[in-house]
TITOR-460348 format. One line per field, with one value per residue (C-alpha): residue in three letters; x, y, z; residue number from 1. Coordinates in pm, whole numbers. Layout:
TITOR-460348
residu	(ALA	...)
u	(X	...)
v	(Y	...)
w	(Z	...)
num	(NUM	...)
end
This chain:
TITOR-460348
residu	(MET	ARG	LYS	PHE	GLU	LEU	HIS	ALA	ASP	ASP	THR	GLY	THR	VAL	GLU	LEU	VAL	CYS	GLU	ARG	THR	ASP	ARG	ASP	ALA	SER	ALA	PRO	ARG	VAL	ARG	SER	PHE	ALA	GLY	ARG	ASP	GLU	PHE	GLY	LEU	LEU	VAL	ASP	ASP	LEU	THR	PRO	GLY	GLU	ARG	VAL	THR	LEU	PHE	VAL	ASP	ASP	ALA	ILE	THR	GLU	GLU)
u	(25	131	94	-7	-67	-331	-440	-806	-853	-964	-1327	-1227	-1280	-1085	-1134	-1064	-1126	-1045	-1046	-1121	-959	-1225	-1465	-1690	-1811	-2128	-2049	-1907	-2077	-1917	-1956	-1829	-1717	-1650	-1518	-1383	-1049	-1103	-1276	-1292	-1399	-1490	-1549	-1695	-1788	-1483	-1312	-1062	-683	-835	-582	-762	-591	-642	-566	-536	-428	-12	-33	-210	-16	300	438)
v	(11	359	664	956	1311	1530	1914	2008	2279	2611	2518	2244	1932	1653	1452	1140	980	603	411	37	-172	-421	-237	-461	-581	-403	-56	-141	-79	247	275	571	577	917	968	1247	1241	1033	881	658	493	112	1	-356	-584	-489	-828	-1030	-916	-627	-323	60	335	637	1018	1326	1656	1676	2027	1904	1587	1467	1144)
w	(1	-92	97	-17	95	-49	-11	-64	-355	-302	-240	58	-175	-233	-620	-675	-986	-1058	-1391	-1422	-1656	-1713	-1906	-1969	-1602	-1442	-1210	-920	-561	-361	4	209	564	790	1152	1329	1168	897	586	290	1	-24	-392	-390	-703	-913	-1091	-851	-918	-1133	-1178	-1157	-1231	-973	-1125	-904	-975	-980	-847	-480	-481	-274	-239)
num	(1	2	3	4	5	6	7	8	9	10	11	12	13	14	15	16	17	18	19	20	21	22	23	24	25	26	27	28	29	30	31	32	33	34	35	36	37	38	39	40	41	42	43	44	45	46	47	48	49	50	51	52	53	54	55	56	57	58	59	60	61	62	63)
end
């Protein structure tokens, strides 16, 4: 697992965009969770072992 630090934009938003390699598969189910100091997304119904590409704005990303 890799760690990235993202910074919210001027509106206070962080946008995460993913692209699937299995374009013929049905749409996945997306769930979210939020706590006081953490939040996240869970994506179900992907093909086992499927590679997903995550796109983030280079101007706000630091590895």
